[in-house]
C-alpha positions as CSV (number, residue, x, y, z in Angstrom):
1,M,-22.4,24.0,-39.2
2,F,-23.9,26.9,-40.4
3,D,-27.1,25.2,-40.4
4,S,-28.8,27.9,-38.2
5,L,-27.2,31.1,-39.5
6,S,-28.1,29.7,-43.0
7,D,-31.1,29.2,-42.3
8,R,-31.9,32.5,-40.2
9,L,-30.2,35.1,-43.3
10,Q,-32.0,32.9,-45.7
11,G,-35.8,33.7,-44.1
12,V,-34.2,37.1,-44.0
13,F,-33.9,37.1,-47.8
14,R,-37.5,35.9,-48.1
15,S,-39.0,38.1,-46.3
16,L,-37.2,40.7,-48.5
17,R,-38.4,39.4,-51.7
18,G,-41.6,39.6,-50.5
19,E,-41.6,43.3,-50.6
20,A,-43.2,45.2,-53.5
21,R,-40.0,48.2,-53.2
22,L,-37.1,48.7,-50.2
23,T,-37.2,51.2,-48.2
24,E,-34.2,52.2,-45.8
25,V,-37.0,51.0,-42.9
26,T,-37.2,47.9,-44.7
27,V,-33.4,47.7,-45.1
28,E,-32.9,48.4,-41.5
29,A,-34.9,45.7,-40.3
30,A,-33.5,43.2,-42.4
31,L,-30.1,44.5,-41.0
32,R,-31.5,44.0,-37.5
33,E,-32.1,40.3,-38.2
34,I,-28.8,39.4,-39.7
35,R,-26.7,41.5,-36.9
36,M,-28.8,39.1,-34.4
37,A,-28.1,36.1,-36.9
38,L,-24.7,36.6,-36.7
39,L,-24.3,37.2,-33.2
40,E,-25.9,34.3,-32.5
41,A,-23.9,32.2,-34.6
42,D,-20.7,33.5,-32.5
43,V,-19.2,35.9,-34.6
44,N,-17.2,38.5,-33.1
45,F,-19.3,41.7,-32.4
46,K,-16.7,43.7,-33.4
47,V,-16.3,41.7,-36.9
48,V,-20.3,42.0,-37.1
49,K,-20.6,45.3,-36.4
50,A,-18.1,46.6,-38.9
51,F,-20.0,44.0,-41.5
52,I,-23.4,45.2,-40.9
53,D,-22.2,48.9,-41.4
54,R,-20.9,48.0,-44.9
55,V,-23.7,46.3,-46.1
56,R,-26.0,49.7,-45.2
57,D,-23.6,51.7,-46.8
58,R,-24.3,49.7,-49.9
59,A,-27.9,48.8,-49.2
60,V,-29.8,52.0,-48.9
61,D,-28.1,53.4,-52.1
62,Q,-30.6,54.7,-54.4
63,E,-29.5,52.6,-57.1
64,V,-30.4,49.3,-55.1
65,L,-33.3,51.0,-54.0
66,K,-35.0,51.4,-56.9
67,S,-34.0,48.5,-58.5
68,L,-36.1,45.9,-60.6
69,T,-34.7,43.3,-58.1
70,P,-34.3,45.3,-54.9
71,A,-33.9,41.9,-52.8
72,Q,-31.1,40.0,-55.1
73,Q,-28.7,43.5,-55.2
74,V,-29.3,42.9,-51.3
75,V,-28.0,39.2,-51.4
76,R,-25.3,40.3,-53.7
77,I,-24.5,42.7,-51.3
78,V,-24.5,40.5,-48.2
79,R,-22.7,37.8,-50.5
80,D,-19.8,40.4,-51.2
81,E,-19.4,41.5,-47.5
82,M,-19.4,38.0,-45.9
83,L,-16.6,37.0,-48.8
84,A,-14.5,40.7,-47.3
85,L,-14.4,39.0,-44.3
86,F,-11.9,36.2,-45.3
87,G,-9.6,38.9,-47.3
88,D,-7.5,37.8,-50.0
89,T,-7.4,33.8,-48.3
90,Q,-7.0,31.5,-51.2
91,G,-6.8,28.3,-49.0
92,G,-4.2,25.2,-49.4
93,L,-0.4,26.5,-49.0
94,P,1.3,29.5,-50.3
95,T,4.1,28.7,-53.1
96,V,7.6,28.5,-51.6
97,Q,11.0,27.5,-52.8
98,A,12.4,25.9,-49.4
99,R,13.0,22.1,-49.5
100,P,11.8,20.4,-48.1
101,R,9.3,22.2,-47.0
102,V,9.0,22.5,-43.4
103,I,5.5,22.9,-41.4
104,L,4.8,22.9,-38.5
105,L,1.3,22.5,-36.7
106,L,0.2,24.4,-33.6
107,G,-2.9,24.2,-31.4
108,L,-4.0,23.4,-27.7
109,Q,-5.3,20.0,-26.9
110,G,-7.2,17.9,-28.4
111,S,-7.7,20.2,-31.3
112,G,-7.0,17.5,-33.5
113,K,-3.4,18.2,-34.4
114,T,-2.5,14.8,-34.3
115,T,-5.5,13.6,-36.6
116,T,-5.1,16.7,-38.8
117,T,-1.3,15.8,-39.2
118,G,-2.6,12.6,-41.0
119,K,-5.1,14.3,-43.3
120,L,-2.4,17.1,-44.5
121,G,-0.3,14.6,-45.1
122,R,-2.5,12.4,-47.2
123,W,-3.0,15.8,-48.8
124,L,0.1,16.6,-49.9
125,A,0.9,13.0,-50.8
126,K,-2.6,12.9,-53.6
127,Q,-1.2,16.2,-54.8
128,G,2.2,14.3,-55.9
129,R,4.8,15.3,-52.7
130,H,6.4,13.5,-50.4
131,P,5.8,13.9,-46.8
132,L,7.7,12.8,-43.5
133,V,5.5,13.2,-40.4
134,V,6.8,13.7,-36.9
135,S,5.2,14.1,-33.8
136,T,7.2,15.8,-30.8
137,D,4.9,15.8,-28.2
138,V,6.6,13.5,-25.9
139,R,4.0,14.5,-22.6
140,R,1.0,13.7,-23.7
141,P,0.8,9.8,-23.3
142,A,0.9,7.5,-26.7
143,A,0.9,11.0,-28.8
144,I,3.8,9.5,-30.5
145,E,2.6,5.9,-31.0
146,Q,-1.1,7.8,-32.1
147,L,0.9,9.6,-35.1
148,S,2.7,6.2,-36.0
149,V,-1.0,4.7,-36.2
150,V,-2.3,7.5,-38.4
151,G,1.1,8.1,-40.6
152,K,0.1,4.4,-41.7
153,Q,-3.4,5.0,-42.4
154,A,-2.3,7.8,-44.0
155,G,0.2,5.7,-46.0
156,V,2.9,8.5,-45.2
157,R,5.9,8.2,-43.5
158,V,6.6,8.4,-40.0
159,Y,10.3,9.7,-38.3
160,D,10.3,8.0,-34.8
161,P,13.9,7.3,-33.6
162,A,13.8,4.8,-31.0
163,G,14.7,6.2,-27.3
164,E,14.8,9.7,-28.6
165,M,12.5,11.9,-26.4
166,D,13.6,15.3,-26.9
167,P,11.3,17.7,-28.9
168,V,13.6,19.6,-30.4
169,A,16.2,16.5,-31.2
170,R,13.6,14.8,-32.7
171,A,12.2,18.2,-34.7
172,S,15.7,18.4,-36.1
173,G,16.3,14.6,-36.9
174,A,13.5,14.5,-38.9
175,L,14.3,17.3,-40.9
176,A,17.8,15.9,-41.4
177,D,16.1,12.2,-42.4
178,A,13.9,14.2,-44.7
179,R,16.7,16.0,-46.6
180,N,18.9,12.9,-46.8
181,S,16.1,10.5,-48.2
182,G,14.6,13.2,-50.5
183,F,11.0,14.1,-48.9
184,D,10.4,17.3,-49.7
185,V,7.7,18.5,-47.1
186,L,8.4,17.8,-43.7
187,I,5.6,18.2,-41.2
188,V,6.0,18.9,-37.5
189,D,3.2,17.8,-34.7
190,T,3.6,19.3,-32.0
191,A,2.6,19.0,-27.8
192,G,-0.3,20.8,-27.2
193,R,-2.0,21.5,-23.5
194,L,-5.3,22.5,-22.3
195,H,-4.3,26.6,-21.9
196,I,-1.6,28.5,-23.5
197,D,2.1,28.6,-20.6
198,D,5.6,29.7,-21.0
199,D,6.4,26.3,-21.0
200,L,4.4,25.4,-24.3
201,M,5.8,28.5,-25.8
202,D,9.4,28.4,-25.0
203,E,9.5,24.5,-26.3
204,L,7.8,25.9,-29.7
205,R,10.0,28.5,-30.4
206,A,13.5,26.0,-29.9
207,I,11.6,24.0,-32.4
208,K,10.9,26.8,-34.8
209,A,14.2,28.3,-34.4
210,A,15.7,24.3,-35.5
211,V,13.7,23.5,-38.3
212,D,12.9,26.7,-39.7
213,P,9.4,26.6,-40.5
214,S,7.8,28.2,-44.1
215,D,4.5,27.7,-42.0
216,L,2.9,27.8,-38.9
217,L,-0.5,26.1,-39.0
218,Y,-2.6,27.0,-35.9
219,V,-4.9,24.0,-35.4
220,A,-8.4,25.1,-33.9
221,D,-11.3,23.7,-32.8
222,A,-14.0,25.2,-34.6
223,M,-16.5,23.9,-31.5
224,T,-14.9,26.3,-29.1
225,G,-16.0,29.3,-31.4
226,Q,-14.3,32.7,-30.2
227,D,-12.2,30.4,-27.6
228,A,-10.1,29.2,-30.3
229,I,-9.5,32.4,-31.9
230,K,-8.3,34.0,-29.1
231,S,-6.0,31.2,-28.5
232,A,-4.8,31.9,-32.1
233,G,-4.4,35.4,-31.5
234,E,-2.1,34.7,-28.5
235,F,-0.3,31.9,-30.5
236,N,0.2,34.6,-33.5
237,R,1.4,37.1,-31.0
238,R,3.9,35.3,-28.7
239,I,5.4,32.6,-32.1
240,G,4.1,34.1,-35.1
241,I,1.3,31.9,-37.2
242,T,1.3,31.9,-41.1
243,G,-2.8,30.6,-41.3
244,V,-5.2,28.5,-39.5
245,V,-7.0,24.6,-39.8
246,L,-10.5,24.8,-38.6
247,S,-11.2,21.4,-37.7
248,K,-14.2,19.7,-36.8
249,M,-16.3,21.6,-39.0
250,D,-18.8,19.0,-39.4
251,G,-19.9,19.7,-35.4
252,D,-22.8,21.6,-34.1
253,A,-21.3,24.3,-33.1
254,R,-22.4,28.1,-34.4
255,G,-19.7,28.5,-36.8
256,G,-19.1,31.8,-36.1
257,A,-15.2,31.0,-36.1
258,A,-14.9,30.6,-39.3
259,L,-16.6,34.4,-39.8
260,S,-14.1,36.2,-37.3
261,V,-10.8,34.7,-37.7
262,V,-9.4,37.0,-40.3
263,G,-10.4,39.6,-38.8
264,V,-9.3,39.3,-35.1
265,V,-6.2,36.8,-36.1
266,G,-5.2,39.1,-39.1
267,V,-3.8,35.1,-40.7
268,P,-6.0,33.8,-43.1
269,I,-7.6,30.0,-43.0
270,A,-5.5,27.4,-45.1
271,F,-7.7,24.5,-44.5
272,V,-11.0,23.1,-42.5
273,G,-11.4,19.6,-41.4
274,S,-15.3,18.7,-42.2
275,G,-15.0,14.6,-40.5
276,E,-13.2,12.0,-38.5
277,R,-12.1,10.4,-42.1
278,L,-8.4,11.4,-43.5
279,Q,-9.9,12.7,-46.4
280,D,-11.9,15.0,-44.4
281,L,-9.5,17.6,-45.1
282,E,-9.9,20.7,-47.7
283,P,-8.3,23.8,-48.6
284,F,-10.6,26.5,-47.5
285,H,-12.9,28.6,-50.4
286,P,-14.3,31.2,-48.8
287,D,-16.4,31.5,-52.1
288,R,-17.4,27.8,-51.7
289,V,-18.8,28.5,-47.8
290,V,-20.6,31.9,-48.4
291,S,-22.2,29.9,-51.0
292,R,-23.4,27.3,-48.8
293,V,-24.0,29.7,-46.0
294,L,-26.3,31.5,-48.0
295,G,-28.2,28.7,-49.5
296,M,-26.9,28.3,-53.0
297,G,-25.1,25.2,-52.5
298,D,-21.7,24.3,-54.0
299,V,-21.1,22.4,-57.1
300,L,-17.6,23.0,-57.5
301,S,-17.0,20.9,-54.2
302,L,-19.3,18.7,-54.9
303,I,-17.7,17.6,-58.1
304,E,-14.3,17.7,-56.5
305,K,-15.6,14.5,-54.3
306,A,-17.4,13.2,-57.3
307,E,-13.7,12.9,-58.8
308,E,-12.2,12.0,-55.9
309,A,-14.8,8.9,-55.4
310,V,-15.2,7.3,-58.8
311,S,-12.4,7.0,-61.4
312,Q,-12.9,7.8,-65.0
313,E,-13.1,4.7,-66.5
314,D,-16.3,4.1,-64.4
315,A,-17.1,7.9,-65.0
316,E,-17.2,6.4,-68.5
317,K,-18.8,3.2,-68.3
318,L,-21.6,4.9,-66.8
319,E,-22.0,7.5,-69.6
320,R,-22.1,5.0,-72.2
321,K,-24.7,2.9,-70.1
322,I,-27.0,5.9,-69.3
323,R,-27.0,6.6,-73.1
324,N,-27.7,3.6,-74.2
325,N,-30.6,3.6,-71.8
326,E,-28.9,0.2,-70.5
327,F,-28.8,1.7,-66.2
328,T,-30.2,-1.3,-64.1
329,L,-30.1,-1.8,-60.6
330,E,-27.0,-3.0,-60.1
331,D,-25.5,-0.1,-61.2
332,F,-27.9,2.3,-58.9
333,R,-26.2,-0.1,-55.9
334,D,-23.2,1.0,-57.2
335,Q,-23.6,4.7,-57.3
336,L,-24.8,4.1,-53.5
337,R,-22.0,2.9,-52.8
338,T,-20.4,5.8,-54.6
339,I,-21.9,8.2,-52.8
340,K,-21.2,6.9,-49.4
341,K,-17.5,7.0,-49.9
342,M,-18.1,10.9,-50.8
343,G,-19.4,11.9,-47.3
344,P,-22.5,11.9,-44.9
345,L,-26.0,12.8,-46.6
346,E,-26.6,16.1,-45.3
347,Q,-23.3,17.5,-46.6
348,I,-23.9,16.3,-50.0
349,L,-27.3,17.3,-50.6
350,G,-26.1,20.9,-48.8
351,M,-23.3,21.3,-51.5
352,I,-26.5,20.7,-54.2
353,P,-28.0,24.4,-55.2
354,G,-32.0,24.3,-54.0
355,L,-31.4,21.7,-51.1
356,G,-29.1,23.1,-49.0
357,N,-31.8,23.8,-46.5
358,L,-32.6,20.6,-44.7
359,K,-35.2,21.4,-42.7
360,E,-37.5,22.6,-45.3
361,L,-37.0,19.2,-46.8
362,T,-38.3,18.0,-43.3
363,A,-41.4,20.3,-43.5
364,N,-42.7,18.9,-46.2
365,R,-42.2,14.7,-45.0
366,E,-38.8,14.3,-46.7
367,K,-36.5,13.6,-44.0
368,V,-33.1,12.7,-45.1
369,D,-32.5,9.5,-43.8
370,E,-28.9,7.5,-44.0
371,G,-30.3,3.9,-43.0
372,Q,-32.0,4.5,-45.9
373,L,-29.1,3.7,-48.1
374,S,-28.2,0.5,-46.4
375,R,-32.0,-0.9,-47.1
376,V,-31.6,0.1,-50.8
377,E,-28.6,-1.5,-51.1
378,A,-29.7,-4.7,-48.9
379,I,-32.9,-5.3,-51.3
380,I,-30.4,-4.8,-54.2
381,N,-28.6,-7.5,-52.6
382,S,-31.2,-9.9,-52.6
383,M,-31.9,-9.9,-55.7
384,T,-30.7,-12.4,-58.4
385,V,-28.5,-11.3,-60.5
386,K,-30.6,-11.9,-63.8
387,E,-32.8,-9.7,-61.3
388,R,-30.6,-7.0,-61.1
389,R,-30.1,-6.3,-64.4
390,N,-33.9,-7.0,-65.2
391,H,-36.2,-5.1,-63.2
392,Q,-39.0,-6.6,-65.0
393,L,-38.6,-10.3,-64.1
394,L,-39.8,-8.9,-60.7
395,N,-43.8,-10.1,-60.3
396,G,-45.2,-10.7,-56.7
397,S,-43.7,-13.8,-55.2
398,R,-40.2,-12.2,-56.7
399,R,-40.9,-9.8,-54.8
400,K,-41.9,-11.4,-51.1
401,R,-39.1,-13.6,-51.3
402,I,-36.6,-10.2,-51.9
403,A,-38.5,-8.7,-49.0
404,K,-38.1,-11.4,-46.6
405,G,-34.3,-11.6,-47.4
406,S,-33.5,-8.4,-46.9
407,G,-35.7,-7.6,-44.2
408,T,-37.8,-5.4,-45.3
409,S,-41.4,-5.1,-46.3
410,V,-43.1,-5.7,-49.7
411,E,-44.2,-2.3,-49.6
412,E,-40.5,-1.0,-49.6
413,V,-39.4,-3.0,-52.3
414,N,-42.4,-1.9,-54.8
415,R,-41.4,2.1,-53.4
416,L,-37.9,1.1,-54.7
417,L,-38.9,-0.3,-58.1
418,K,-41.0,2.9,-59.4
419,Q,-38.6,5.2,-57.9
420,F,-36.1,3.4,-59.9
421,V,-38.2,3.5,-63.3
422,Q,-38.5,7.4,-62.8
423,M,-35.2,7.5,-62.4
424,Q,-34.6,5.8,-65.5
425,K,-36.5,7.6,-67.1
426,M,-35.0,11.4,-66.0
427,L,-31.6,9.6,-67.0
428,K,-32.7,8.6,-70.5
429,Q,-34.0,12.2,-70.9
430,L,-30.2,13.4,-69.2
431,G,-28.9,10.9,-71.7
432,G,-30.0,12.4,-75.0
433,M,-29.4,16.2,-74.0
434,A,-26.5,17.3,-75.8
435,G,-22.8,19.2,-74.2
436,L,-23.6,16.9,-71.2
437,G,-19.8,15.3,-71.4
438,G,-16.9,16.2,-69.9
439,G,-14.9,15.4,-66.1
440,G,-16.7,15.9,-63.1
441,K,-19.7,16.8,-64.8
442,K,-20.0,12.7,-66.1
443,K,-19.1,12.0,-62.9
444,M,-21.9,13.6,-61.2
445,R,-24.7,12.4,-63.3
446,G,-25.0,8.9,-60.9
447,L,-26.2,11.3,-58.1
448,A,-29.5,12.4,-60.7
449,G,-32.9,11.1,-59.2
450,M,-31.5,9.7,-55.8
451,K,-33.0,12.2,-53.6
452,G,-36.5,10.3,-53.7
453,L,-34.8,7.1,-52.8
454,M,-33.1,8.8,-49.7
455,N,-36.1,9.8,-48.2
456,R,-38.7,8.6,-46.5
């Protein structure tokens, strides 16, 4: 979502680094470019004005202009002020004493509330909680059935009393069931509208009074930009919300909603949804988002995704193989499957420092190709077990057979083997380095050297 903004900002920083020294004139020119980049990204104009004023006040300070690394100082200032846009946002849910904890999801129709309900239920279950979910959307056709399906996929219990079609009764009944059955969280999925109306607000007020929620999360479709922020502000004024969930953050919208919501609405971003899968919901970490926007990567999120995709036992097994120089094509295929579990390649590469700007990769004729993973896997699957475990057996006739069996060419098979040998050498060097052990870092090692195999 932030690709365009990230490209523009990194271009500004590159131009500053090209200056022998900074002056107020060069800083002002850079600020004009930053202002235009933010406005084109659909950031609220009031937020942009305040942001630029704060950056200017700090950037034209004599200590910055006379610094040995003035361009780096400006980057640091921009980073600090972008973090300030999010206030003290910590992400996730604050600690409360209420049991069961009641979470009310609000928002307009089509914003992704029902899917977010399932995602949030799954996330809470992964945290060791026991959530119960209920739909109070009795107007939209199949809304209740949709939550039942999503809840089953997420592995969370759905409260659905037969024949009960009163929203308030469904919510209060779910609360009573949660108390009696030992659930410690209740998530209430409410009805949305195409626009804010009095009937919707009256219904929400009645549900709020019946269940006394600890959290009122507004689900905003990030694709709608500033319209989502305006609607969130209206809900906050009339109902009161405690946080925002930005859904569809994996889309191609400009991203201004994320940078504007705290300043305009006055409530923090709690979660962001970055895909259609139920695992594609994560607490909002402003420092990680800002690092991605500025092209600095997001190693912590990458490690978390790796830890979720790979068990500790598998990670330690891979660690031993790398240290003993026993990494085979079979192991490599397993690592490809792990990468697929972690999400889209562009998203994963964007978390690696130095690889965030995928347009530069394309300019260097290294276009990321999602289908390449499947082709590589098909080539490895066409080998015998002995061939996968000892690639040196692959002579010319065997390579022809593998190419025919995988629907690829001998050239592709040769290229895979050449890159695999290079990767083996790299992993051998990594395996010999001291101090590489530990948790997520072990699990990330299988990612090393993958980039070349994912590119044309």
